Backbone bond lengths (Angstrom), bond angles and torsions (degrees), N, CA, C in turn:
res aa  C-N    CA-C-N  psi(-1)  N-CA   C-N-CA  omega(-1)  CA-C   N-CA-C  phi
1 M - - - 1.470 - - 1.515 109.29 -
2 S 1.330 117.38 133.74 1.476 121.49 179.14 1.517 110.79 -71.48
3 T 1.312 115.96 148.56 1.459 121.11 178.65 1.514 109.52 -105.81
4 V 1.336 116.71 149.34 1.429 122.12 177.22 1.526 108.74 -108.73
5 E 1.342 114.49 93.88 1.444 120.93 -177.38 1.525 110.33 -131.86
6 F 1.320 116.66 150.20 1.450 123.46 177.52 1.526 107.47 -134.96
7 N 1.293 115.11 106.45 1.456 120.09 -177.49 1.517 110.84 -106.71
8 D 1.351 116.27 99.68 1.451 122.65 -179.42 1.517 111.11 52.54
9 R 1.327 116.31 56.49 1.452 121.07 -176.57 1.521 112.68 -103.96
10 V 1.353 114.65 148.97 1.456 122.65 176.62 1.524 106.81 -122.88
11 A 1.338 115.56 132.59 1.464 121.04 -177.06 1.522 111.61 -123.83
12 I 1.313 115.61 146.99 1.463 123.70 166.50 1.514 107.16 -111.05
13 V 1.315 117.08 125.97 1.481 121.93 176.95 1.534 105.60 -120.47
14 T 1.335 117.19 115.91 1.451 120.00 178.76 1.538 111.23 -87.35
15 G 1.305 115.05 154.86 1.437 118.84 -175.82 1.491 114.04 59.78
16 A 1.343 116.16 36.80 1.465 121.69 -170.04 1.517 113.02 -98.29
17 G 1.325 118.35 14.56 1.446 121.11 179.91 1.528 113.98 -79.94
18 A 1.320 117.56 -16.60 1.455 122.36 -178.78 1.517 109.59 -159.95
19 G 1.335 115.04 172.52 1.459 120.73 171.39 1.505 114.91 58.17
20 L 1.340 114.54 -138.09 1.468 120.83 -177.75 1.527 112.71 -57.97
21 G 1.326 116.99 -47.95 1.475 120.60 -176.04 1.509 111.34 -59.89
22 R 1.312 116.57 -41.42 1.484 121.08 178.16 1.506 110.57 -59.21
23 E 1.320 117.07 -45.36 1.484 120.88 -178.84 1.524 110.29 -66.96
24 H 1.333 117.15 -39.86 1.467 120.43 177.95 1.522 110.46 -61.07
25 A 1.316 116.99 -47.59 1.453 122.71 -176.27 1.511 110.56 -64.09
26 K 1.344 117.79 -42.67 1.454 120.63 -175.92 1.536 110.91 -70.82
27 E 1.337 116.57 -38.12 1.470 117.63 179.75 1.515 111.92 -70.80
28 L 1.312 117.45 -38.72 1.452 120.15 175.23 1.522 110.60 -60.32
29 A 1.322 116.90 -41.79 1.462 120.66 179.38 1.525 111.79 -64.92
30 R 1.320 116.66 -36.42 1.472 121.02 177.06 1.518 111.54 -62.46
31 R 1.317 115.44 -25.71 1.480 120.78 -179.34 1.534 111.73 -93.27
32 G 1.318 115.93 12.10 1.459 120.59 174.67 1.523 114.86 91.41
33 V 1.336 117.54 4.14 1.458 120.50 178.80 1.524 108.63 -80.01
34 K 1.313 116.13 136.74 1.466 120.61 173.06 1.522 107.20 -83.55
35 V 1.337 116.54 132.01 1.448 120.44 -167.89 1.520 113.98 -123.55
36 V 1.323 115.56 130.72 1.446 121.95 167.42 1.542 107.15 -88.92
37 V 1.290 117.73 115.18 1.449 122.55 179.49 1.520 107.47 -92.28
38 N 1.316 116.33 104.60 1.452 120.54 -179.83 1.523 110.46 -102.27
39 D 1.342 115.88 130.44 1.451 121.17 172.38 1.510 109.21 -162.60
40 F 1.326 115.60 127.61 1.461 122.35 178.70 1.516 111.25 -71.14
41 G 1.342 115.37 -23.55 1.447 119.57 177.52 1.504 115.81 77.01
42 G 1.310 115.73 21.73 1.452 120.49 179.14 1.501 113.89 -84.24
43 A 1.332 116.15 174.49 1.460 121.58 175.60 1.551 109.11 -72.17
44 R 1.317 115.09 175.70 1.482 119.33 -176.81 1.507 111.44 -61.44
45 D 1.350 117.37 -28.79 1.467 120.05 -179.81 1.528 111.99 -90.26
46 G 1.347 116.41 5.49 1.466 119.69 175.98 1.512 114.80 94.06
47 T 1.333 118.23 -4.30 1.462 120.00 -179.39 1.522 110.83 -80.98
48 G 1.318 115.91 158.66 1.472 120.90 179.58 1.518 110.74 77.17
49 G 1.317 115.57 -164.03 1.451 119.99 -179.73 1.527 112.17 161.03
50 S 1.324 116.86 136.02 1.468 121.61 177.34 1.516 108.17 -163.27
51 A 1.346 116.22 138.31 1.460 121.48 179.12 1.517 112.36 -78.83
52 T 1.321 115.99 -5.88 1.463 119.71 -173.94 1.527 112.96 -59.83
53 V 1.311 117.62 -39.54 1.478 119.43 -178.14 1.502 111.25 -62.73
54 A 1.341 118.08 -40.61 1.455 121.26 178.37 1.520 109.83 -65.57
55 E 1.304 116.57 -41.88 1.491 120.27 -179.77 1.535 110.57 -64.13
56 Q 1.304 117.79 -34.30 1.481 121.15 178.96 1.544 109.56 -65.38
57 V 1.317 117.33 -42.14 1.467 119.75 179.89 1.537 109.95 -68.68
58 V 1.316 118.01 -38.01 1.460 120.88 174.17 1.518 110.16 -57.34
59 A 1.338 117.32 -45.26 1.468 121.04 178.57 1.513 111.73 -61.03
60 E 1.341 117.06 -39.41 1.477 120.29 176.56 1.516 112.53 -63.91
61 I 1.316 116.29 -40.81 1.468 121.22 179.35 1.530 109.53 -66.09
62 E 1.322 116.93 -45.70 1.465 120.12 -179.57 1.517 111.54 -65.67
63 A 1.336 117.74 -32.90 1.472 120.67 177.68 1.516 111.69 -65.02
64 E 1.357 115.93 -24.97 1.444 120.22 177.89 1.523 112.63 -92.95
65 G 1.334 116.20 5.87 1.473 121.25 177.14 1.524 114.34 92.49
66 G 1.312 118.01 7.49 1.458 121.38 179.04 1.518 114.23 -90.07
67 E 1.312 115.85 174.55 1.452 121.51 177.31 1.521 110.53 -115.00
68 A 1.335 115.73 134.31 1.474 119.56 -178.09 1.520 109.72 -158.39
69 M 1.315 114.78 160.26 1.446 121.82 171.75 1.517 108.78 -139.93
70 A 1.322 116.63 152.48 1.454 121.55 -177.23 1.497 111.70 -97.26
71 A 1.330 117.25 147.03 1.454 123.78 173.98 1.524 107.15 -139.23
72 G 1.302 117.49 113.01 1.443 121.56 -174.92 1.520 116.05 -95.06
73 C 1.321 116.37 17.75 1.465 119.51 -176.66 1.514 112.86 -79.48
74 S 1.317 115.82 157.00 1.461 121.41 171.47 1.513 109.00 -81.40
75 V 1.328 116.09 140.27 1.476 119.41 179.24 1.514 111.24 -69.44
76 T 1.347 118.13 -11.51 1.455 121.00 176.51 1.519 112.43 -82.26
77 D 1.307 118.26 -9.06 1.475 124.01 -178.19 1.528 108.89 -98.88
78 M 1.312 117.22 94.68 1.469 120.95 -173.47 1.510 112.75 -60.42
79 P 1.336 121.39 -47.05 1.473 119.10 177.95 1.519 113.62 -57.66
80 A 1.356 116.31 -37.02 1.454 119.71 179.01 1.520 110.63 -70.87
81 V 1.333 117.11 -36.65 1.475 120.73 177.48 1.511 109.38 -64.89
82 E 1.312 117.74 -43.15 1.489 120.60 178.88 1.521 110.57 -62.88
83 K 1.333 117.34 -36.05 1.467 119.65 176.74 1.510 110.34 -68.12
84 M 1.332 117.86 -39.79 1.451 120.71 177.63 1.540 111.73 -56.70
85 V 1.327 115.26 -44.99 1.476 120.35 179.04 1.504 109.69 -66.39
86 A 1.328 117.63 -43.74 1.474 121.11 -179.60 1.545 110.48 -62.67
87 D 1.312 117.01 -39.47 1.480 121.12 179.06 1.518 110.31 -63.94
88 A 1.341 116.48 -41.20 1.464 119.57 -179.98 1.535 110.69 -65.31
89 I 1.320 117.03 -41.57 1.459 121.83 179.18 1.523 110.03 -66.84
90 A 1.324 117.07 -38.80 1.464 120.06 179.26 1.538 110.18 -65.93
91 K 1.307 117.07 -35.76 1.482 121.11 -177.34 1.527 112.21 -79.82
92 W 1.351 117.03 -42.87 1.441 120.14 -171.69 1.528 113.76 -120.58
93 G 1.296 119.29 -3.49 1.476 121.27 173.38 1.517 115.31 94.32
94 H 1.328 119.33 -21.24 1.465 121.37 -177.32 1.508 110.20 -167.39
95 V 1.337 114.40 166.18 1.468 122.60 172.18 1.513 106.96 -130.34
96 D 1.318 115.85 125.87 1.476 121.20 -173.47 1.534 113.16 -113.12
97 I 1.316 116.77 -24.46 1.450 121.27 -171.24 1.528 109.46 -134.25
98 L 1.319 115.97 136.71 1.469 121.41 174.21 1.536 107.94 -131.27
99 V 1.336 115.03 123.55 1.458 119.90 174.59 1.545 106.50 -110.96
100 N 1.322 116.47 108.76 1.468 120.79 178.71 1.497 108.71 -85.36
101 N 1.339 115.40 93.54 1.473 121.49 -174.30 1.535 112.52 -114.52
102 A 1.310 118.74 -18.54 1.453 121.28 -174.73 1.538 111.73 -58.28
103 G 1.329 115.27 137.87 1.450 117.87 179.73 1.515 113.86 -160.19
104 V 1.304 115.96 165.44 1.456 123.19 177.51 1.532 107.98 -139.80
105 L 1.322 114.80 165.16 1.447 120.92 175.28 1.528 109.35 -130.19
106 R 1.305 116.23 135.64 1.479 121.88 167.21 1.526 105.95 -138.27
107 D 1.338 113.92 73.90 1.449 120.24 -173.05 1.551 112.07 -77.99
108 K 1.303 114.87 129.30 1.460 123.38 173.58 1.510 107.75 -159.71
109 S 1.338 116.97 150.45 1.449 117.57 172.61 1.544 107.73 -62.91
110 F 1.309 115.53 151.64 1.469 119.47 -168.79 1.513 112.73 -60.15
111 H 1.335 118.28 -34.35 1.460 119.48 -178.18 1.535 112.50 -70.60
112 K 1.334 116.50 -16.16 1.475 121.07 176.50 1.538 111.91 -102.30
113 M 1.307 117.45 -11.19 1.472 121.68 -175.47 1.520 110.96 -76.39
114 T 1.324 117.42 132.22 1.454 120.07 171.75 1.499 110.15 -83.91
115 M 1.309 116.17 158.14 1.464 119.11 177.91 1.524 110.77 -69.33
116 E 1.307 117.15 -22.03 1.466 120.83 173.59 1.523 109.68 -65.02
117 D 1.337 116.77 -44.19 1.464 120.05 177.12 1.537 110.78 -64.74
118 F 1.322 116.96 -38.56 1.456 119.85 178.83 1.518 110.11 -64.24
119 Q 1.338 117.69 -49.17 1.470 121.85 -175.39 1.508 111.83 -66.91
120 F 1.303 117.74 -37.57 1.466 119.45 -177.19 1.542 110.46 -65.97
121 V 1.323 117.60 -42.84 1.466 119.78 177.29 1.538 111.16 -64.15
122 M 1.318 116.35 -39.81 1.464 119.56 174.63 1.530 111.83 -62.11
123 D 1.330 115.47 -40.81 1.465 120.76 -179.06 1.522 111.64 -60.25
124 V 1.313 116.36 -43.96 1.479 119.42 -176.48 1.526 110.79 -75.41
125 H 1.311 116.63 -52.85 1.485 119.32 -174.36 1.534 113.31 -71.95
126 L 1.318 115.32 -48.53 1.470 120.00 -174.15 1.521 112.28 -87.34
127 T 1.352 115.78 -60.60 1.473 118.58 -178.58 1.512 110.36 -65.95
128 G 1.305 118.39 -35.51 1.474 121.12 177.05 1.512 111.25 -60.73
129 S 1.350 117.07 -42.43 1.469 119.86 177.35 1.511 110.47 -67.06
130 A 1.342 117.25 -38.57 1.460 119.92 177.62 1.514 111.81 -65.98
131 N 1.324 117.29 -41.10 1.475 120.88 178.75 1.529 110.78 -59.05
132 C 1.317 116.73 -50.46 1.470 120.76 -176.86 1.533 110.17 -66.45
133 T 1.318 117.18 -39.47 1.461 120.05 179.05 1.529 111.14 -66.50
134 K 1.309 116.66 -43.14 1.464 120.54 177.70 1.502 112.53 -61.55
135 A 1.340 115.81 -36.61 1.467 120.12 -177.90 1.530 112.74 -68.62
136 V 1.340 117.34 -24.92 1.473 119.18 179.97 1.539 112.28 -104.57
137 W 1.332 116.62 -10.19 1.493 120.00 -167.19 1.506 112.36 -61.88
138 D 1.330 118.95 -53.20 1.470 119.61 -176.34 1.527 111.07 -65.79
139 H 1.322 116.78 -34.69 1.467 120.03 177.05 1.512 110.49 -63.00
140 M 1.334 117.47 -43.58 1.462 121.02 178.03 1.521 112.05 -65.94
141 R 1.325 116.01 -38.63 1.462 120.20 177.83 1.535 110.42 -61.64
142 E 1.310 115.83 -44.35 1.459 119.00 179.30 1.515 112.42 -62.14
143 R 1.324 116.07 -38.14 1.453 120.33 -178.87 1.531 113.10 -84.87
144 Q 1.361 115.45 -7.58 1.480 120.17 -179.49 1.498 112.27 59.01
145 Y 1.343 115.90 36.83 1.457 119.82 177.51 1.511 108.59 -160.40
146 G 1.327 115.30 139.05 1.450 120.94 172.46 1.515 111.49 -173.90
147 R 1.304 115.27 148.14 1.466 122.00 174.21 1.526 107.52 -130.76
148 I 1.319 116.06 116.16 1.451 121.76 -177.55 1.519 108.71 -121.00
149 V 1.325 115.41 129.07 1.461 121.61 179.02 1.534 109.13 -118.24
150 M 1.343 115.21 119.50 1.455 121.15 172.28 1.512 108.98 -91.84
151 T 1.326 116.36 148.29 1.472 119.29 177.39 1.523 108.36 -105.88
152 T 1.332 115.88 107.83 1.459 121.70 174.85 1.521 108.11 -96.55
153 S 1.295 117.35 -161.93 1.466 120.06 -176.08 1.535 109.09 -160.61
154 S 1.348 115.67 156.15 1.443 118.83 173.58 1.538 109.89 -63.30
155 T 1.309 117.61 -26.51 1.478 120.38 176.61 1.526 110.17 -63.83
156 G 1.324 116.99 -40.82 1.467 119.58 177.25 1.489 111.87 -70.70
157 L 1.336 117.89 -40.82 1.444 121.23 -176.69 1.514 113.05 -74.71
158 Y 1.345 117.14 -33.09 1.471 119.92 -170.32 1.540 113.24 -130.80
159 G 1.321 118.28 -17.91 1.459 120.62 178.73 1.509 114.11 98.53
160 N 1.318 116.13 153.16 1.478 121.34 179.35 1.545 107.83 -159.38
161 F 1.284 117.36 138.26 1.451 122.68 -178.97 1.555 109.55 -61.48
162 G 1.329 115.78 135.39 1.446 120.93 174.87 1.504 115.91 80.19
163 Q 1.339 117.35 9.60 1.464 120.33 -177.82 1.525 112.03 -132.40
164 V 1.311 117.74 46.79 1.453 120.82 179.56 1.519 110.17 -62.90
165 N 1.326 117.65 -44.06 1.484 121.17 -180.00 1.539 110.32 -64.22
166 Y 1.307 116.95 -47.43 1.475 121.94 -177.32 1.541 109.65 -66.68
167 G 1.322 116.24 -43.14 1.479 119.87 179.55 1.507 112.54 -62.76
168 A 1.359 116.10 -40.75 1.453 119.84 179.84 1.523 110.81 -63.79
169 A 1.329 116.83 -42.04 1.459 120.65 -179.64 1.520 111.27 -67.36
170 K 1.324 115.83 -40.99 1.457 120.53 -175.13 1.548 112.01 -72.14
171 M 1.334 117.89 -29.37 1.457 118.15 174.38 1.514 109.84 -78.60
172 A 1.329 116.42 -29.71 1.470 119.13 179.76 1.508 111.67 -64.23
173 V 1.313 119.53 -34.79 1.472 119.66 179.80 1.535 111.58 -70.32
174 V 1.334 116.71 -22.66 1.479 118.70 171.63 1.508 110.48 -66.55
175 G 1.345 116.80 -41.55 1.455 120.11 174.71 1.507 112.00 -60.59
176 M 1.326 116.38 -41.30 1.475 120.04 175.14 1.506 111.78 -57.82
177 M 1.333 115.63 -47.22 1.456 120.15 -179.70 1.534 111.62 -57.83
178 N 1.341 115.05 -45.74 1.466 119.45 -177.53 1.504 112.58 -56.83
179 S 1.344 116.51 -45.40 1.475 119.45 -177.32 1.534 112.05 -81.48
180 L 1.338 118.50 -33.70 1.450 119.13 175.46 1.525 111.07 -63.39
181 H 1.343 116.38 -33.22 1.468 119.99 174.37 1.531 109.83 -59.40
182 Q 1.330 116.88 -46.09 1.452 120.19 -179.59 1.515 112.00 -60.63
183 E 1.307 118.41 -39.11 1.448 122.55 -177.28 1.519 113.76 -84.36
184 G 1.331 116.12 -27.00 1.478 118.35 -171.49 1.495 117.23 -105.12
185 A 1.341 118.73 -24.82 1.464 119.46 -173.87 1.505 113.05 -58.76
186 G 1.326 116.26 -37.75 1.468 119.80 178.45 1.513 113.83 -69.33
187 K 1.332 116.30 -13.82 1.453 121.52 178.16 1.518 111.50 -105.34
188 G 1.340 116.02 13.34 1.463 119.96 178.65 1.507 114.19 80.33
189 I 1.347 117.81 12.65 1.462 120.76 178.84 1.526 108.31 -102.29
190 H 1.324 117.45 116.20 1.438 123.00 179.69 1.532 109.55 -102.15
191 T 1.314 116.63 126.94 1.464 121.67 -178.15 1.527 108.51 -118.91
192 N 1.331 116.57 128.57 1.439 123.52 -178.27 1.530 111.14 -138.17
193 C 1.319 115.66 173.81 1.468 121.62 176.46 1.523 110.60 -123.75
194 I 1.324 115.66 146.57 1.457 122.19 166.29 1.515 108.16 -112.99
195 S 1.323 115.96 134.88 1.475 120.40 175.43 1.522 106.41 -116.39
196 P 1.340 116.81 95.10 1.478 119.68 -173.14 1.519 113.77 -90.75
197 V 1.308 115.12 151.24 1.455 122.14 166.28 1.524 105.63 -124.41
198 A 1.324 117.50 113.19 1.457 119.68 -174.10 1.530 110.83 -153.09
199 A 1.298 115.28 155.78 1.468 121.91 176.00 1.524 108.51 -85.35
200 T 1.292 116.74 104.92 1.448 123.68 176.31 1.501 109.57 -134.71
201 R 1.301 119.31 179.79 1.468 120.17 177.21 1.520 111.32 -63.06
202 M 1.350 116.10 -19.47 1.479 120.38 177.84 1.518 111.42 -73.01
203 T 1.343 117.27 -23.05 1.460 119.84 -173.31 1.529 113.50 -123.49
204 E 1.336 116.94 2.19 1.452 119.99 -171.43 1.532 114.69 -62.70
205 D 1.332 118.41 -25.15 1.457 119.86 -178.71 1.511 113.02 -111.20
206 I 1.369 117.56 12.00 1.457 118.74 178.43 1.530 111.39 -123.51
207 M 1.354 116.85 7.59 1.461 120.10 178.01 1.560 108.37 -130.18
208 P 1.331 117.54 146.81 1.461 119.84 176.10 1.522 112.11 -64.13
209 E 1.335 116.72 152.16 1.452 121.64 -175.40 1.533 113.35 -57.71
210 E 1.326 116.99 -39.11 1.479 120.47 -179.76 1.509 110.92 -62.19
211 A 1.334 117.05 -40.45 1.458 121.10 179.00 1.518 110.20 -67.56
212 L 1.333 116.97 -41.91 1.464 120.71 179.58 1.525 112.71 -58.10
213 K 1.325 115.97 -35.90 1.466 119.38 -179.74 1.517 112.00 -65.96
214 A 1.349 116.37 -33.46 1.469 120.20 -178.85 1.527 112.32 -84.09
215 L 1.332 115.97 -27.62 1.458 119.76 -172.11 1.536 110.92 -91.99
216 V 1.299 115.54 62.06 1.493 119.48 179.91 1.530 110.67 -73.95
217 P 1.325 117.58 141.45 1.452 119.56 178.50 1.528 113.95 -57.17
218 E 1.340 116.23 -31.06 1.450 119.51 -179.23 1.515 113.21 -60.42
219 A 1.354 117.40 -21.45 1.463 119.98 179.87 1.529 112.58 -77.66
220 V 1.343 116.96 -19.16 1.463 121.08 177.28 1.506 112.25 -84.68
221 T 1.309 115.87 -34.76 1.472 121.82 -172.25 1.535 114.61 -53.91
222 P 1.363 120.19 -40.31 1.465 118.17 -179.74 1.540 113.47 -55.26
223 A 1.354 116.62 -36.57 1.467 119.04 178.84 1.525 111.50 -68.16
224 V 1.334 116.12 -37.44 1.472 120.56 179.59 1.532 109.48 -68.20
225 V 1.319 116.63 -44.79 1.456 120.11 179.71 1.528 110.03 -59.98
226 Y 1.325 117.58 -41.44 1.471 119.87 176.38 1.538 111.03 -59.72
227 L 1.322 117.92 -44.18 1.464 121.52 -179.84 1.525 112.37 -67.46
228 C 1.330 117.14 -18.64 1.466 121.65 177.04 1.549 113.89 -89.48
229 S 1.318 115.55 -9.10 1.446 119.46 -171.17 1.514 113.26 -83.82
230 D 1.332 114.99 168.19 1.469 120.59 179.95 1.532 111.42 -58.30
231 G 1.326 117.50 -33.90 1.447 121.27 -176.15 1.510 114.92 -91.48
232 A 1.318 116.77 16.29 1.499 120.25 -177.70 1.514 111.39 -66.91
233 P 1.322 117.55 150.87 1.470 122.58 173.92 1.513 108.24 -77.84
234 S 1.316 117.96 -164.90 1.453 123.34 171.96 1.508 108.85 -143.43
235 K 1.332 116.61 147.91 1.463 123.44 -179.29 1.535 111.02 61.74
236 T 1.348 115.62 45.98 1.440 121.02 179.40 1.524 108.96 -123.02
237 I 1.343 117.03 137.93 1.444 122.00 173.98 1.529 107.19 -107.16
238 L 1.333 116.21 108.86 1.453 120.05 174.59 1.512 108.86 -96.43
239 T 1.322 115.38 138.02 1.470 120.25 175.11 1.537 107.12 -110.46
240 A 1.328 115.44 146.63 1.463 118.30 -175.75 1.519 109.86 -152.40
241 G 1.335 115.35 141.86 1.436 121.74 175.74 1.506 113.43 177.33
242 A 1.345 117.64 133.71 1.471 123.56 174.79 1.519 112.20 57.11
243 G 1.330 117.67 29.73 1.454 121.47 -179.39 1.495 115.45 89.79
244 G 1.335 117.80 -1.19 1.463 121.49 177.08 1.529 110.77 -98.28
245 Y 1.329 117.04 142.77 1.446 122.44 -179.47 1.507 109.17 -138.53
246 A 1.326 115.62 133.21 1.483 121.14 -177.68 1.512 107.87 -150.25
247 A 1.328 114.98 178.21 1.472 121.97 176.90 1.522 108.57 -121.28
248 A 1.304 115.96 136.74 1.467 121.93 172.70 1.517 108.04 -100.01
249 K 1.337 117.31 137.08 1.456 120.96 -178.32 1.520 110.43 -135.50
250 I 1.317 114.66 151.56 1.455 121.21 178.05 1.522 109.50 -104.88
251 F 1.309 117.57 121.40 1.453 121.93 -178.41 1.537 109.02 -119.46
252 E 1.328 115.01 156.84 1.478 121.37 174.04 1.504 109.70 -127.29
253 T 1.345 115.05 137.81 1.467 119.35 -179.30 1.528 110.62 -70.78
254 E 1.317 114.92 162.66 1.465 119.86 179.90 1.538 109.91 -65.59
255 G 1.310 117.10 -38.04 1.451 120.54 175.72 1.529 114.04 69.35
256 I 1.310 115.39 -159.38 1.487 122.08 -176.80 1.511 109.43 -134.98
257 W 1.341 115.19 169.31 1.462 121.51 170.77 1.512 107.65 -127.83
258 L 1.343 116.34 132.43 1.464 120.98 -178.69 1.532 110.42 -115.44
259 P 1.322 118.45 134.31 1.461 120.49 175.47 1.534 108.79 -66.25
260 E 1.327 116.49 162.65 1.449 122.45 -172.73 1.533 113.38 -53.93
261 D 1.333 116.82 -39.12 1.458 119.43 -175.75 1.539 112.63 -78.23
262 K 1.334 117.51 -3.42 1.460 122.32 179.90 1.528 113.46 -111.14
263 R 1.341 116.22 1.84 1.461 119.95 -174.90 1.520 111.70 -82.45
264 S 1.301 115.69 87.40 1.476 122.35 -178.37 1.526 109.02 -141.90
265 A 1.336 115.31 162.47 1.445 119.91 176.90 1.514 110.80 -61.56
266 E 1.337 115.71 -33.35 1.466 119.48 179.02 1.529 111.23 -64.98
267 S 1.331 116.31 -38.73 1.490 119.18 178.29 1.522 110.82 -67.24
268 I 1.336 115.82 -35.72 1.468 119.58 176.53 1.537 108.67 -61.89
269 A 1.342 116.19 -47.03 1.461 121.45 179.48 1.516 111.26 -59.31
270 E 1.307 116.45 -43.20 1.498 120.21 -179.05 1.511 112.70 -64.81
271 N 1.341 116.42 -30.83 1.466 121.17 -174.26 1.540 113.42 -108.50
272 I 1.321 116.89 12.59 1.461 117.79 -172.86 1.520 113.11 -60.99
273 D 1.318 118.82 -34.29 1.456 120.25 179.43 1.528 111.15 -62.87
274 Q 1.327 116.69 -41.05 1.471 119.89 178.00 1.521 111.51 -69.88
275 I 1.325 115.99 -35.83 1.471 120.40 178.50 1.529 109.93 -63.48
276 L 1.334 116.69 -38.27 1.452 121.34 -177.98 1.521 113.78 -86.00
277 D 1.316 117.23 -9.66 1.483 121.32 -178.09 1.527 110.93 -59.42
278 E 1.306 116.30 125.42 1.464 120.91 -176.40 1.507 114.23 -83.02
279 T 1.302 117.87 -4.39 1.466 120.42 179.40 1.538 110.35 -60.29
280 G 1.308 116.38 125.39 1.445 120.74 176.74 1.503 115.21 76.46
281 M 1.333 118.58 11.91 1.471 118.49 -179.11 1.516 110.72 -66.55
282 Q 1.323 115.28 154.90 1.443 121.17 -170.69 1.525 113.37 -130.83
283 Q 1.315 114.36 157.01 1.477 121.43 170.73 1.510 106.90 -106.06
284 Y 1.334 118.31 126.12 1.459 121.58 -174.25 1.516 111.67 -95.23
285 A 1.320 115.54 143.83 1.456 122.38 179.32 1.523 111.23 -72.94
286 N 1.344 116.03 -28.08 1.478 120.43 177.37 1.496 108.40 -158.39
287 G 1.356 116.34 177.45 1.450 121.07 -176.72 1.506 115.83 -62.22
288 G 1.342 115.62 -23.19 1.452 119.33 179.69 1.506 114.49 -67.85
289 G 1.329 116.88 -17.31 1.462 119.84 -179.42 1.483 113.34 -63.98
290 Q 1.320 116.77 -36.03 1.474 121.05 179.33 1.522 110.65 -64.04
291 G 1.330 116.36 -50.31 1.461 120.06 -179.82 1.507 111.50 -63.04
292 G 1.334 116.97 -38.45 1.451 120.86 178.30 1.506 112.39 -62.60
293 K 1.336 116.77 -38.26 1.449 121.09 178.83 1.530 109.93 -64.43
294 F 1.333 118.17 -46.34 1.445 120.76 -177.38 1.544 110.61 -65.49
295 F 1.296 117.37 -35.69 1.469 120.69 176.62 1.531 109.98 -65.09
296 R 1.341 115.78 -41.97 1.464 120.35 178.32 1.527 110.64 -63.94
297 R 1.334 118.09 -43.48 1.453 120.74 179.18 1.537 111.35 -63.41
298 M 1.299 116.12 -36.58 1.476 121.32 177.83 1.522 109.62 -61.92
299 Q 1.323 116.14 -45.86 1.475 120.24 179.73 1.516 111.49 -62.99
300 E 1.357 115.98 -40.91 1.464 119.50 -179.52 1.511 111.18 -64.15
301 V 1.319 118.50 -42.46 1.461 121.18 -179.98 1.502 111.59 -68.80
302 M 1.315 117.91 -41.43 1.469 121.49 -178.31 1.530 111.62 -67.11
303 K 1.357 116.14 -29.94 1.454 119.40 177.91 1.508 111.89 -79.36
304 G 1.325 114.16 -14.50 1.478 118.95 -179.99 1.494 111.65 82.60
């Protein structure tokens, strides 16, 4: 059984001025973690900006006896992100935990979406997560310890109307997690994803009122705190909402192998039911699993 412990830990939580990030930051602080509260303070679509919201959360944490500092930078500003990390290390000596929570929405059906809207959402969710992760990565490698949480979404995992930009970014951070796990686990850096369902300003006008009342951000935070702890797994997607907790996994079917003279679209059509058959499907530890499976199937067919 995994343990939930925090031994002299320092965390950076992005987008922590409100909603999910605020709850994550405050609960970590209650558990003795020193917290950098990062929030650009912009509107839901990313416009505007003020450090006041981050400072307010710091004040709340300090009022409860915790330790925190504010950082009002945008996660899209790499020099400012690097300074945020440097300031945390200068104040507390190290950074152990990163929760990539900052996000924006610019929802429109794809035929109405501008590429500016697409790119901006990608910049905040994907590049912002990459910026913050890159800024702590070498430090965590040197210390042989790190806990990184990416924030994905059911939109990224399964799709949602009017959120092509958001869905693309949220699935992309799963890809980041998968490869960061490969590079970091041996150095004590565990990278995971949280897929939250919660009532925040990001969802206040796209969910019915009854659902919003049940989907409190506080119900997601326990899963995030677990993923930040010493006993956290790596390469895991936890989903959380309204008191429910589950894991999302990516599987691949066993599929078929076709000899060279049979490799045609027509052969795919003829065998599509077998290709889609879920019997024996697997979850791979890394990208090599797929190639290994096809090589094995080739050998099986050739041997008869």
